[in-house]
N, CA, C and O of each residue as an XYZ file, in Angstrom:
896
protein
N      46.909     50.914    -33.108
C      46.441     49.759    -33.481
C      45.136     49.334    -33.215
O      44.798     48.282    -33.756
N      44.266     49.953    -32.452
C      42.977     49.645    -32.111
C      42.072     49.780    -33.338
O      41.175     48.982    -33.609
N      42.445     51.048    -34.176
C      41.676     51.087    -35.326
C      41.849     49.995    -36.464
O      40.941     49.617    -37.204
N      43.030     49.594    -36.484
C      43.453     48.592    -37.500
C      42.819     47.291    -37.079
O      42.231     46.674    -37.966
N      42.844     46.806    -35.936
C      42.122     45.487    -35.487
C      40.694     45.650    -35.541
O      40.039     44.642    -35.809
N      39.996     46.905    -35.302
C      38.632     46.997    -35.419
C      38.236     46.975    -36.972
O      37.259     46.352    -37.388
N      39.117     47.738    -37.802
C      38.713     47.663    -39.179
C      38.896     46.294    -39.703
O      38.160     45.963    -40.632
N      39.833     45.374    -39.219
C      39.933     44.217    -39.883
C      38.656     43.232    -39.371
O      38.106     42.396    -40.087
N      38.357     43.490    -38.140
C      37.069     42.648    -37.545
C      35.839     43.099    -38.325
O      34.989     42.241    -38.565
N      35.643     44.385    -38.759
C      34.531     44.878    -39.574
C      34.639     44.279    -40.996
O      33.647     43.837    -41.575
N      35.769     44.277    -41.492
C      35.797     43.822    -42.890
C      35.428     42.270    -42.941
O      34.717     41.769    -43.812
N      36.015     41.584    -41.880
C      35.870     40.073    -41.778
C      34.416     39.796    -41.619
O      33.933     38.946    -42.367
N      33.673     40.373    -40.776
C      32.208     40.719    -40.485
C      31.385     40.614    -41.737
O      30.518     39.782    -42.003
N      31.851     41.676    -42.492
C      31.169     42.075    -43.669
C      31.234     40.894    -44.937
O      30.308     40.608    -45.695
N      32.433     40.383    -44.923
C      32.675     39.298    -45.949
C      31.885     38.105    -45.493
O      31.310     37.411    -46.331
N      31.814     37.781    -43.998
C      31.071     36.715    -43.878
C      29.331     36.778    -43.899
O      28.537     35.837    -43.910
N      29.105     38.066    -43.900
C      27.649     38.305    -44.066
C      27.349     38.251    -45.731
O      26.247     37.844    -46.100
N      28.255     38.630    -46.624
C      28.135     38.373    -47.998
C      28.075     36.965    -48.473
O      27.243     36.492    -49.246
N      29.112     36.342    -47.881
C      28.987     34.887    -48.088
C      27.818     34.140    -47.692
O      27.207     33.303    -48.357
N      27.554     34.607    -46.357
C      26.158     33.772    -45.964
C      24.866     34.178    -46.678
O      23.867     33.459    -46.660
N      24.922     35.315    -47.286
C      23.707     35.790    -47.949
C      23.712     34.904    -49.314
O      22.638     34.515    -49.772
N      24.858     34.615    -49.909
C      24.956     33.715    -51.109
C      24.599     32.271    -50.702
O      23.873     31.602    -51.437
N      25.069     31.795    -49.597
C      24.654     30.337    -49.121
C      23.033     30.447    -48.859
O      22.318     29.528    -49.259
N      22.579     31.343    -48.324
C      21.335     31.434    -47.833
C      20.290     31.839    -48.906
O      19.087     31.910    -48.656
N      20.835     32.096    -50.114
C      19.832     32.339    -51.321
C      18.702     31.593    -51.403
O      17.593     32.108    -51.541
N      18.927     30.177    -51.315
C      17.851     29.364    -51.661
C      16.543     29.453    -50.381
O      15.341     29.345    -50.619
N      17.079     29.645    -49.207
C      16.171     30.013    -48.147
C      15.444     31.347    -48.227
O      14.306     31.496    -47.782
N      16.115     32.264    -48.786
C      15.762     33.639    -48.993
C      14.346     33.406    -50.040
O      13.231     33.910    -49.912
N      14.739     32.662    -50.870
C      13.673     32.466    -52.181
C      12.457     31.838    -51.481
O      11.349     32.362    -51.595
N      12.662     30.643    -50.705
C      11.464     29.984    -49.964
C      10.785     30.993    -49.141
O       9.562     31.105    -49.227
N      11.448     31.713    -48.379
C      10.898     32.429    -47.509
C       9.922     33.348    -47.976
O       8.825     33.519    -47.443
N      10.443     34.069    -49.215
C       9.552     35.006    -50.159
C       8.264     34.226    -50.754
O       7.170     34.749    -50.968
N       8.567     33.038    -50.950
C       7.354     32.095    -51.448
C       6.224     31.745    -50.216
O       5.053     31.399    -50.370
N       6.876     31.925    -49.106
C       5.883     31.753    -47.937
C       6.342     30.614    -47.055
O       5.762     30.454    -45.981
N       7.437     29.719    -47.442
C       7.844     28.568    -46.501
C       8.718     29.211    -45.480
O       9.734     29.806    -45.837
N       8.347     29.115    -44.127
C       9.028     29.439    -42.997
C       9.097     28.556    -42.036
O       8.387     28.618    -41.032
N       9.983     27.624    -42.258
C      10.321     26.588    -41.074
C      11.152     27.284    -39.967
O      11.964     28.185    -40.175
N      10.861     26.777    -38.835
C      11.540     27.612    -37.598
C      12.957     27.627    -37.695
O      13.555     26.618    -38.066
N      13.559     28.690    -37.392
C      15.041     29.038    -37.343
C      15.247     29.553    -36.130
O      14.369     30.106    -35.467
N      16.758     29.349    -35.681
C      17.133     29.904    -34.524
C      18.144     30.995    -34.674
O      18.939     31.143    -35.602
N      17.977     31.761    -33.569
C      19.170     33.024    -33.485
C      19.721     32.983    -31.956
O      19.089     33.242    -30.932
N      21.012     32.602    -32.087
C      21.965     32.615    -30.671
C      22.095     34.055    -30.234
O      22.453     34.934    -31.018
N      21.769     34.299    -28.853
C      21.784     35.732    -28.348
C      22.499     35.467    -26.882
O      22.327     34.461    -26.193
N      23.236     36.456    -26.602
C      23.734     36.645    -25.193
C      23.550     38.115    -24.875
O      24.160     38.980    -25.504
N      22.750     38.374    -23.947
C      22.641     39.741    -23.104
C      23.594     39.941    -21.958
O      23.661     39.167    -21.003
N      24.331     41.025    -22.106
C      25.218     41.300    -20.934
C      25.144     42.508    -20.500
O      25.457     43.457    -21.218
N      24.661     42.671    -19.093
C      24.518     43.877    -18.426
C      25.775     44.371    -17.845
O      26.376     43.653    -17.046
N      26.242     45.561    -18.178
C      27.632     45.763    -17.873
C      27.383     46.729    -16.487
O      26.275     47.164    -16.172
N      28.551     46.957    -15.779
C      28.447     47.503    -14.509
C      29.387     48.925    -14.679
O      30.372     49.031    -15.410
N      28.878     49.858    -13.908
C      29.505     51.077    -13.890
C      30.738     51.081    -13.083
O      31.035     50.058    -12.465
N      31.535     52.198    -13.021
C      32.682     52.316    -12.172
C      32.685     52.174    -10.793
O      33.764     52.161    -10.203
N      31.526     52.053    -10.127
C      31.370     51.590     -8.846
C      31.157     50.144     -8.771
O      31.103     49.578     -7.679
N      31.034     49.529     -9.866
C      30.526     47.885     -9.908
C      29.057     47.681     -9.785
O      28.625     46.578     -9.447
N      28.152     48.821    -10.076
C      26.789     48.654     -9.831
C      26.190     48.188    -11.238
O      26.482     48.874    -12.218
N      25.350     47.039    -11.407
C      24.690     46.856    -12.970
C      23.864     48.201    -13.242
O      23.314     48.889    -12.381
N      23.894     48.417    -14.549
C      23.290     49.557    -15.098
C      21.773     49.330    -15.208
O      20.995     50.283    -15.230
N      21.370     48.062    -15.277
C      19.936     47.809    -15.253
C      19.993     46.350    -14.429
O      21.015     45.678    -14.285
N      18.634     46.010    -13.910
C      18.248     44.878    -13.245
C      18.026     43.586    -14.494
O      17.748     43.770    -15.679
N      18.204     42.536    -13.932
C      17.868     41.330    -14.731
C      16.479     41.332    -15.116
O      16.104     41.095    -16.265
N      15.687     41.612    -14.110
C      14.333     41.697    -14.456
C      13.860     42.522    -15.447
O      13.101     42.050    -16.293
N      14.255     43.926    -15.487
C      14.009     44.785    -16.706
C      14.597     44.301    -18.001
O      14.071     44.718    -19.033
N      15.613     43.480    -18.086
C      16.129     43.008    -19.165
C      15.235     41.826    -19.735
O      14.934     41.762    -20.927
N      14.887     41.013    -18.904
C      14.054     39.806    -19.068
C      12.729     40.312    -19.675
O      12.274     39.781    -20.688
N      12.010     41.506    -18.957
C      10.729     41.968    -19.571
C      10.935     42.449    -21.073
O      10.116     42.091    -21.920
N      12.003     43.246    -21.415
C      12.293     43.564    -22.672
C      12.481     42.432    -23.605
O      11.960     42.421    -24.721
N      13.249     41.449    -23.133
C      13.615     40.222    -24.040
C      12.506     39.317    -24.286
O      12.488     38.598    -25.285
N      11.474     39.323    -23.319
C      10.080     38.551    -23.601
C       9.395     39.056    -24.929
O       9.038     38.344    -25.868
N       9.276     40.502    -24.815
C       8.830     41.315    -25.943
C       9.412     40.975    -27.208
O       8.669     40.741    -28.162
N      10.598     40.924    -27.318
C      11.365     40.624    -28.572
C      11.202     39.275    -28.924
O      10.936     39.045    -30.104
N      11.318     38.240    -28.059
C      11.061     36.845    -28.274
C       9.682     36.707    -29.026
O       9.576     36.024    -30.045
N       8.690     37.359    -28.492
C       7.216     37.234    -29.011
C       7.294     37.725    -30.376
O       6.791     37.039    -31.266
N       7.936     38.976    -30.690
C       8.045     39.444    -32.014
C       8.496     38.730    -33.010
O       7.816     38.419    -33.988
N       9.803     38.389    -32.808
C      10.503     37.530    -33.554
C      10.014     36.116    -33.843
O      10.207     35.594    -34.940
N       9.426     35.549    -32.919
C       8.773     34.217    -33.196
C       7.692     34.297    -34.156
O       7.542     33.581    -35.146
N       6.921     35.290    -33.739
C       5.620     35.537    -34.561
C       5.802     36.140    -35.860
O       4.958     35.870    -36.715
N       6.891     37.015    -36.199
C       7.205     37.701    -37.325
C       8.070     37.090    -38.416
O       7.950     37.345    -39.614
N       8.924     36.284    -37.894
C      10.173     35.832    -38.553
C      10.285     34.295    -38.358
O      11.195     33.641    -38.868
N       9.326     33.773    -37.606
C       9.376     32.318    -37.160
C      10.915     32.136    -36.733
O      11.581     31.352    -37.408
N      11.467     32.741    -35.761
C      12.844     32.661    -35.480
C      12.715     32.646    -33.993
O      12.172     33.575    -33.394
N      13.248     31.515    -33.344
C      13.353     31.313    -32.030
C      14.715     31.805    -31.450
O      15.755     31.303    -31.877
N      14.742     32.771    -30.491
C      16.099     33.010    -29.877
C      16.464     32.006    -28.809
O      15.623     31.668    -27.976
N      17.538     31.579    -28.807
C      18.115     30.677    -27.892
C      19.482     31.130    -27.327
O      20.176     31.894    -27.997
N      19.946     30.630    -25.962
C      21.016     31.107    -25.380
C      22.318     30.891    -26.196
O      22.453     29.792    -26.733
N      23.259     31.793    -26.341
C      24.501     31.301    -26.886
C      25.318     30.610    -26.232
O      26.173     29.932    -26.802
N      25.167     30.674    -24.643
C      25.970     30.049    -23.673
C      25.314     30.164    -22.538
O      25.182     31.265    -22.005
N      24.814     29.043    -22.013
C      24.068     29.169    -20.615
C      22.781     29.741    -20.680
O      21.878     29.321    -21.404
N      22.703     30.735    -19.891
C      21.640     31.600    -19.895
C      21.465     32.876    -20.886
O      22.492     33.387    -21.332
N      20.369     33.335    -21.196
C      20.292     34.236    -22.077
C      20.855     35.821    -21.428
O      21.395     36.655    -22.154
N      20.634     36.011    -20.075
C      21.151     37.358    -19.647
C      22.020     36.953    -18.624
O      21.798     35.953    -17.941
N      23.163     37.799    -18.457
C      24.427     37.630    -17.699
C      24.781     39.128    -17.115
O      24.516     40.093    -17.831
N      25.304     39.306    -15.982
C      25.878     40.390    -15.371
C      27.368     40.189    -15.670
O      28.052     39.172    -15.556
N      27.703     41.456    -16.094
C      29.269     41.534    -16.425
C      29.981     41.304    -14.935
O      29.501     41.786    -13.909
N      31.007     40.624    -14.958
C      31.819     40.696    -13.556
C      32.422     41.885    -12.974
O      32.369     42.136    -11.770
N      33.096     42.742    -13.996
C      34.013     43.576    -13.572
C      33.005     44.963    -14.183
O      31.901     44.867    -14.719
N      33.800     46.246    -13.897
C      33.214     47.526    -14.558
C      33.515     47.625    -15.744
O      34.588     47.147    -16.114
N      32.690     48.245    -16.627
C      33.104     48.684    -18.007
C      33.763     49.942    -18.034
O      33.555     50.743    -17.122
N      34.629     50.249    -19.089
C      35.352     51.523    -19.162
C      34.237     52.489    -19.579
O      33.148     52.168    -20.055
N      34.751     53.899    -19.286
C      33.571     54.882    -19.532
C      33.310     54.890    -21.075
O      32.193     55.218    -21.475
N      34.282     54.548    -21.945
C      33.847     54.587    -23.525
C      33.018     53.565    -23.758
O      32.422     53.670    -24.830
N      32.703     52.338    -22.947
C      31.802     51.544    -23.453
C      30.329     51.744    -22.464
O      29.246     51.257    -22.791
N      30.528     52.458    -21.367
C      29.217     52.850    -20.484
C      28.415     53.808    -21.318
O      27.185     53.761    -21.329
N      29.140     54.712    -22.044
C      28.510     55.974    -22.726
C      28.853     55.773    -24.203
O      29.831     56.391    -24.623
N      28.198     55.015    -25.012
C      28.600     54.661    -26.364
C      27.658     55.778    -27.311
O      26.446     55.713    -27.105
N      27.995     56.503    -28.037
C      27.217     57.342    -28.929
C      26.449     56.463    -29.987
O      26.885     55.328    -30.176
N      25.330     56.891    -30.702
C      25.001     56.363    -31.719
C      24.083     57.535    -32.693
O      22.927     57.412    -33.096
N      24.980     58.618    -32.888
C      24.736     59.381    -33.752
C      25.009     58.923    -35.081
O      25.062     57.698    -35.192
N      25.224     59.700    -36.269
C      25.539     59.127    -37.387
C      26.950     58.587    -37.372
O      27.877     59.343    -37.079
N      27.165     57.290    -37.679
C      28.169     56.391    -37.626
C      28.685     56.456    -36.127
O      29.856     56.128    -35.938
N      28.039     56.787    -35.221
C      28.440     56.850    -33.702
C      28.962     55.524    -33.120
O      29.962     55.545    -32.403
N      28.317     54.358    -33.403
C      29.018     53.088    -32.999
C      29.955     52.685    -33.822
O      30.818     51.923    -33.383
N      29.985     53.064    -35.047
C      31.118     52.737    -36.011
C      32.477     53.349    -35.399
O      33.552     52.761    -35.277
N      32.157     54.692    -35.040
C      33.434     55.311    -34.496
C      33.856     54.975    -33.140
O      35.003     55.175    -32.739
N      32.889     54.445    -32.412
C      33.104     53.750    -31.030
C      33.827     52.516    -31.129
O      34.716     52.225    -30.329
N      33.472     51.766    -32.102
C      34.054     50.427    -32.556
C      35.653     50.641    -32.795
O      36.455     49.796    -32.399
N      36.009     51.674    -33.381
C      37.419     51.961    -33.685
C      38.239     52.266    -32.647
O      39.465     52.267    -32.766
N      37.481     52.610    -31.306
C      38.239     53.109    -30.208
C      38.170     51.935    -28.960
O      37.759     50.783    -29.101
N      38.641     52.497    -27.820
C      38.699     51.786    -26.531
C      37.201     51.092    -26.264
O      37.070     49.913    -25.937
N      36.258     51.889    -26.431
C      35.023     51.170    -26.118
C      34.734     49.997    -27.143
O      34.196     48.969    -26.732
N      35.042     50.125    -28.311
C      34.927     49.030    -29.149
C      35.840     47.830    -28.892
O      35.462     46.703    -29.214
N      36.957     48.027    -28.357
C      37.989     47.000    -28.109
C      37.244     46.193    -27.173
O      37.091     44.984    -27.350
N      36.720     46.893    -26.066
C      35.896     46.290    -24.935
C      34.813     45.394    -25.038
O      34.572     44.407    -24.342
N      34.018     45.990    -26.257
C      32.906     45.365    -26.775
C      33.460     43.999    -27.265
O      33.204     42.938    -26.696
N      34.204     44.110    -28.315
C      34.710     42.969    -29.041
C      35.324     41.827    -28.102
O      35.139     40.635    -28.352
N      36.017     42.245    -27.079
C      36.870     41.442    -26.123
C      35.609     40.514    -25.341
O      35.736     39.334    -25.014
N      34.568     41.224    -25.167
C      33.741     40.689    -24.138
C      32.395     39.928    -25.071
O      31.547     39.230    -24.515
N      32.399     40.164    -26.295
C      31.339     39.419    -26.972
C      31.327     38.036    -27.103
O      32.412     37.457    -27.162
N      30.282     37.400    -27.158
C      30.148     35.918    -27.311
C      30.779     35.377    -28.764
O      30.111     35.699    -29.747
N      31.675     34.794    -28.950
C      32.254     34.267    -30.180
C      32.280     32.730    -30.337
O      33.090     32.094    -29.663
N      31.431     32.086    -31.196
C      31.185     30.804    -31.499
C      30.526     30.429    -32.654
O      29.632     31.205    -32.991
N      30.708     29.457    -33.365
C      29.764     29.087    -34.403
C      29.635     29.866    -35.616
O      29.505     31.089    -35.577
N      29.662     29.278    -36.571
C      29.538     30.096    -38.051
C      28.500     29.285    -39.040
O      28.225     28.098    -38.865
N      28.039     29.976    -39.950
C      26.990     29.497    -40.578
C      27.434     28.291    -41.626
O      26.680     27.505    -42.200
N      28.844     28.373    -41.704
C      29.174     27.240    -42.815
C      29.388     25.799    -41.830
O      29.556     24.676    -42.305
N      29.344     26.085    -40.544
C      29.246     24.785    -39.881
C      27.821     24.554    -39.355
O      27.589     23.724    -38.476
N      26.858     25.333    -39.935
C      25.462     24.863    -39.594
C      24.938     25.755    -38.501
O      23.722     25.747    -38.314
N      25.701     26.522    -37.757
C      25.340     27.266    -36.501
C      25.632     28.736    -36.883
O      26.708     29.084    -37.368
N      24.472     29.680    -36.600
C      24.680     30.892    -36.783
C      25.793     31.683    -35.919
O      26.287     31.172    -34.914
N      26.128     32.878    -36.352
C      27.264     33.782    -35.567
C      26.394     34.352    -34.639
O      25.378     34.904    -35.062
N      26.654     34.305    -33.284
C      25.776     34.581    -32.123
C      26.032     36.108    -32.107
O      27.059     36.674    -32.480
N      24.863     36.692    -31.586
C      24.705     38.169    -31.276
C      25.049     38.456    -29.766
O      24.552     37.664    -28.965
N      25.792     39.428    -29.283
C      25.825     39.860    -28.066
C      25.279     41.154    -27.859
O      25.627     42.038    -28.642
N      24.321     41.481    -26.755
C      23.621     42.811    -26.658
C      24.304     43.082    -25.286
O      24.262     42.316    -24.323
N      24.937     44.284    -25.337
C      25.482     44.974    -24.159
C      24.538     46.075    -23.635
O      24.444     47.133    -24.256
N      23.829     45.850    -22.492
C      23.074     46.719    -21.919
C      24.016     47.887    -21.212
O      24.502     47.630    -20.111
N      24.230     48.934    -21.723
C      25.021     49.953    -21.361
C      24.287     51.207    -20.344
O      23.074     51.150    -20.139
N      24.988     52.142    -19.837
C      24.426     53.199    -19.286
C      23.758     54.085    -20.012
O      22.726     54.562    -19.541
N      24.147     54.417    -21.104
C      23.574     55.444    -22.175
C      24.093     55.282    -23.635
O      25.213     55.483    -24.105
N      22.971     54.869    -24.187
C      23.346     55.040    -25.883
C      23.082     56.533    -26.370
O      21.954     56.952    -26.630
N      24.134     57.215    -26.455
C      24.137     58.531    -26.802
C      23.366     58.993    -27.898
O      23.854     58.763    -29.005
N      22.088     59.694    -27.852
C      21.498     60.111    -29.111
C      20.175     59.066    -29.303
O      19.130     59.503    -29.784
N      20.284     57.913    -28.964
C      19.232     56.968    -29.166
C      18.990     55.847    -27.855
O      19.570     56.047    -26.788
N      18.272     54.909    -28.004
C      18.043     53.996    -27.030
C      18.831     52.850    -27.303
O      19.061     52.084    -26.368
N      19.307     52.591    -28.493
C      19.914     51.302    -28.773
C      20.578     51.627    -30.368
O      20.140     52.444    -31.178
N      21.779     50.706    -30.530
C      22.501     50.863    -31.660
C      23.220     49.494    -32.280
O      23.745     48.682    -31.518
N      23.205     49.339    -33.445
C      23.754     48.178    -34.042
C      24.850     48.679    -35.151
O      24.844     49.745    -35.766
N      25.800     47.593    -35.232
C      26.819     47.852    -36.347
C      26.366     47.050    -37.737
O      27.103     47.071    -38.723
N      25.318     46.466    -37.734
C      24.633     45.986    -39.003
C      25.606     44.732    -39.481
O      25.935     43.825    -38.716
N      25.949     44.810    -40.646
C      26.780     43.673    -40.917
C      28.176     43.867    -40.706
O      28.970     43.075    -41.213
N      28.550     44.780    -40.050
C      30.063     45.106    -39.497
C      30.333     44.618    -38.078
O      31.473     44.665    -37.618
N      29.408     44.201    -37.454
C      29.770     43.418    -36.117
C      28.784     42.585    -35.721
O      27.696     42.495    -36.291
N      29.190     41.833    -34.551
C      28.276     41.164    -33.813
C      27.794     41.383    -32.670
O      27.439     40.445    -31.956
N      27.706     42.499    -32.334
C      27.351     43.117    -31.043
C      26.261     44.443    -31.247
O      26.247     45.230    -32.194
N      25.366     44.424    -30.059
C      24.475     45.663    -30.220
C      24.553     46.343    -28.856
O      24.851     45.657    -27.878
N      24.296     47.695    -28.723
C      24.434     48.286    -27.411
C      22.866     49.009    -27.285
O      22.375     49.764    -28.123
N      22.283     48.596    -26.108
C      20.978     49.032    -25.534
C      21.369     49.798    -24.240
O      22.313     49.448    -23.532
N      20.606     50.825    -23.994
C      20.632     51.361    -22.652
C      19.446     51.160    -21.897
O      18.462     50.741    -22.506
N      19.358     51.397    -20.598
C      18.216     51.155    -19.524
C      17.034     51.966    -19.990
O      15.957     51.395    -19.825
N      16.991     52.999    -20.457
C      15.780     53.527    -21.134
C      15.207     52.688    -22.080
O      14.026     52.340    -22.071
N      16.183     52.310    -23.029
C      15.579     51.332    -24.008
C      15.023     49.914    -23.716
O      14.792     49.043    -24.555
N      14.844     49.840    -22.342
C      14.301     48.503    -21.831
C      12.942     48.801    -21.409
O      12.158     47.852    -21.404
N      12.539     49.893    -21.070
C      11.238     50.404    -20.465
C      10.148     50.776    -21.186
O      10.303     51.148    -22.349
N       8.917     50.732    -20.616
C       7.665     51.193    -21.339
C       7.576     51.008    -22.893
O       7.825     49.901    -23.368
N       7.246     52.006    -23.656
C       6.918     51.581    -25.135
C       8.048     51.348    -26.073
O       7.891     51.058    -27.259
N       9.380     51.511    -25.384
C      10.494     51.255    -26.046
C      11.040     50.013    -25.837
O      12.228     49.915    -26.146
N      10.426     48.909    -25.340
C      10.944     47.714    -25.161
C      11.241     46.827    -26.474
O      12.071     45.921    -26.562
N      10.304     47.336    -27.548
C      10.481     46.762    -28.781
C      12.042     47.042    -29.400
O      12.430     46.377    -30.360
N      12.857     48.019    -28.810
C      13.981     48.414    -29.444
C      14.896     47.292    -29.608
O      15.653     47.238    -30.578
N      14.865     46.413    -28.725
C      15.671     45.219    -28.717
C      15.617     44.293    -30.098
O      16.514     43.899    -30.843
N      14.292     44.131    -30.114
C      13.804     43.303    -31.551
C      14.216     44.399    -32.655
O      14.794     43.935    -33.638
N      14.047     45.491    -32.636
C      14.501     46.438    -33.677
C      16.000     46.651    -33.930
O      16.316     46.942    -35.083
N      16.926     46.549    -33.039
C      18.183     46.263    -33.263
C      18.661     45.264    -33.655
O      19.601     45.318    -34.449
N      18.145     44.040    -33.204
C      18.299     42.796    -33.731
C      18.131     42.768    -35.099
O      19.008     42.317    -35.836
N      16.918     43.278    -35.573
C      16.468     43.535    -37.028
C      17.890     44.170    -37.643
O      18.437     43.487    -38.509
N      18.387     45.153    -37.341
C      19.443     45.956    -38.112
C      20.669     44.968    -38.106
O      21.419     45.026    -39.081
N      20.922     44.139    -37.185
C      21.985     43.308    -37.192
C      21.903     42.224    -38.101
O      22.877     41.597    -38.518
N      20.491     41.979    -38.454
C      20.350     40.706    -39.529
C      19.913     41.410    -40.854
O      19.159     40.865    -41.660
N      20.449     42.683    -41.025
C      20.400     43.366    -42.320
C      19.105     43.995    -42.606
O      18.833     44.091    -43.802
N      18.250     44.442    -41.765
C      17.261     45.362    -42.030
C      17.285     46.768    -41.652
O      17.453     47.128    -40.487
N      17.092     47.691    -42.789
C      17.163     49.068    -42.689
C      16.027     49.618    -41.880
O      15.228     48.875    -41.310
N      15.965     50.860    -41.837
C      14.654     51.459    -41.256
C      13.690     51.548    -42.317
O      14.094     51.583    -43.479
N      12.210     51.597    -41.999
C      11.311     51.394    -42.710
C      10.229     52.368    -42.372
O      10.129     52.733    -41.201
N       9.436     52.810    -43.250
C       8.331     53.816    -43.046
C       6.837     53.420    -42.503
O       6.072     54.225    -41.971
N       6.571     52.082    -42.725
C       5.217     51.533    -42.305
C       4.806     51.826    -40.919
O       5.575     51.508    -40.012
N       3.755     52.359    -40.668
C       3.418     52.763    -39.292
C       3.507     51.669    -38.305
O       3.849     51.847    -37.136
N       3.132     50.337    -38.906
C       3.132     49.348    -37.891
C       4.392     48.532    -37.998
O       4.560     47.495    -37.355
N       5.280     49.045    -38.843
C       6.561     48.010    -39.096
C       7.642     48.114    -37.853
O       7.929     49.123    -37.210
N       8.063     47.018    -37.731
C       9.127     46.941    -36.592
C      10.404     47.777    -36.762
O      11.101     48.168    -35.825
N      10.650     48.024    -38.167
C      11.907     48.950    -38.366
C      11.725     50.358    -38.509
O      12.648     51.054    -38.931
N      10.385     50.942    -38.131
C      10.226     52.308    -38.191
C      10.746     52.768    -36.847
O      10.520     52.357    -35.709
N      11.598     53.855    -37.367
C      12.240     54.644    -36.134
C      11.378     55.249    -35.034
O      10.442     55.997    -35.314
N      11.682     54.935    -33.820
C      10.806     55.540    -32.929
C       9.357     55.187    -32.917
O       8.571     55.994    -32.420
N       8.911     54.024    -33.431
C       7.587     53.724    -33.267
C       7.289     52.331    -32.744
O       8.148     51.457    -32.626
N       6.069     52.198    -32.455
C       5.396     51.050    -31.604
C       5.406     49.791    -32.377
O       5.261     48.712    -31.803
N       5.587     49.890    -33.781
C       5.460     48.730    -34.690
C       6.074     47.593    -34.482
O       7.237     47.562    -34.081
N       5.320     46.445    -34.745
C       6.034     45.086    -34.584
C       6.167     44.328    -35.842
O       6.890     43.335    -35.923
N       5.500     44.774    -36.786
C       5.202     43.906    -37.935
C       6.549     43.867    -39.029
O       7.257     44.868    -39.135
N       6.779     42.843    -39.683
C       7.569     42.664    -40.767
C       7.131     42.408    -42.171
O       6.254     41.543    -42.187
N       7.404     42.811    -43.227
C       7.018     42.613    -44.446
C       7.738     41.146    -45.024
O       8.785     40.720    -44.536
N       7.101     40.539    -45.997
C       7.425     39.148    -46.479
C       9.176     39.513    -46.856
O      10.073     38.748    -46.502
N       9.401     40.642    -47.526
C      10.704     40.879    -47.946
C      11.555     40.759    -46.789
O      12.512     39.990    -46.694
N      11.099     41.660    -45.818
C      11.963     41.900    -44.557
C      12.239     40.349    -43.766
O      13.293     40.084    -43.189
N      11.169     39.494    -43.866
C      11.361     38.313    -43.231
C      12.379     37.340    -43.958
O      13.107     36.571    -43.331
N      12.363     37.448    -45.369
C      13.389     36.995    -46.241
C      14.762     37.352    -45.914
O      15.671     36.523    -45.866
N      14.913     38.695    -45.671
C      16.331     39.156    -45.355
C      16.813     38.833    -43.878
O      17.983     38.523    -43.655
N      16.011     38.908    -43.043
C      16.230     38.701    -41.632
C      16.565     37.218    -41.601
O      17.506     36.895    -40.876
N      15.890     36.211    -42.325
C      16.110     34.803    -42.133
C      17.376     34.283    -42.669
O      17.930     33.257    -42.274
N      17.848     35.171    -43.723
C      19.054     34.764    -44.664
C      20.370     35.232    -43.818
O      21.512     34.905    -44.140
N      20.051     36.038    -42.699
C      21.447     36.657    -42.162
C      22.405     35.430    -41.560
O      21.990     34.297    -41.317
N      23.462     35.789    -41.413
C      24.422     34.819    -40.679
C      24.255     34.578    -39.316
O      24.944     33.766    -38.698
N      23.183     35.392    -38.720
C      22.826     35.139    -37.549
C      21.701     34.152    -37.205
O      21.468     33.724    -36.075
N      21.120     33.886    -38.185
C      19.825     32.995    -38.295
C      19.853     31.769    -38.905
O      19.644     31.854    -40.115
N      20.048     30.592    -38.472
C      20.075     29.167    -39.041
C      19.147     28.224    -38.250
O      18.583     28.384    -37.167
N      19.160     27.164    -39.141
C      18.301     25.969    -38.696
C      18.828     25.372    -37.436
O      18.042     25.113    -36.525
N      20.045     25.145    -37.325
C      20.656     24.317    -36.179
C      20.855     25.120    -34.761
O      21.337     24.541    -33.787
């Protein structure tokens, strides 16, 4: 039953994304033309706990990486990140299952995780409220886990409303990984530009005009 529930959720997310792109077409064109009035993206970052109940990262580490992402998204996409509910960063109350603590991100890794017990846990604990058709974007939940196997972060793109980041993805030169994965969730594929935010394993922070238009017309980014 878990794969069926996950598949239904993924399909619904994809339909919402397509419909949102249609509704957002005028804003897409306006962004391409250079008009970029401030928009909002609702976000909740959840630090999970291991089997012993210990947080996998400190709130201070998360807030440092979050600060980098806020700066990049505001400058490049004129998008302000706001709390989906209460504060931006929260600690999970109970321990996460092993399937969620160590979530793979090889080819289709998170997609396969979403079809199993780890995905069920992520979906059950993500923040759900607001849709573009009511004027508010679908919120994104970022789960800070023990290990994103194979990478530092992972996103389901148009198939889901959550992201996984591990503790290593919050430190040093990889702090931008949070903004990078948010970009994937908002429709941006990898890019080759040396200074581009979507370059894999790169320090870039820039977006092209087309990337801004795609990002700002996502179901997660709205004016209200």
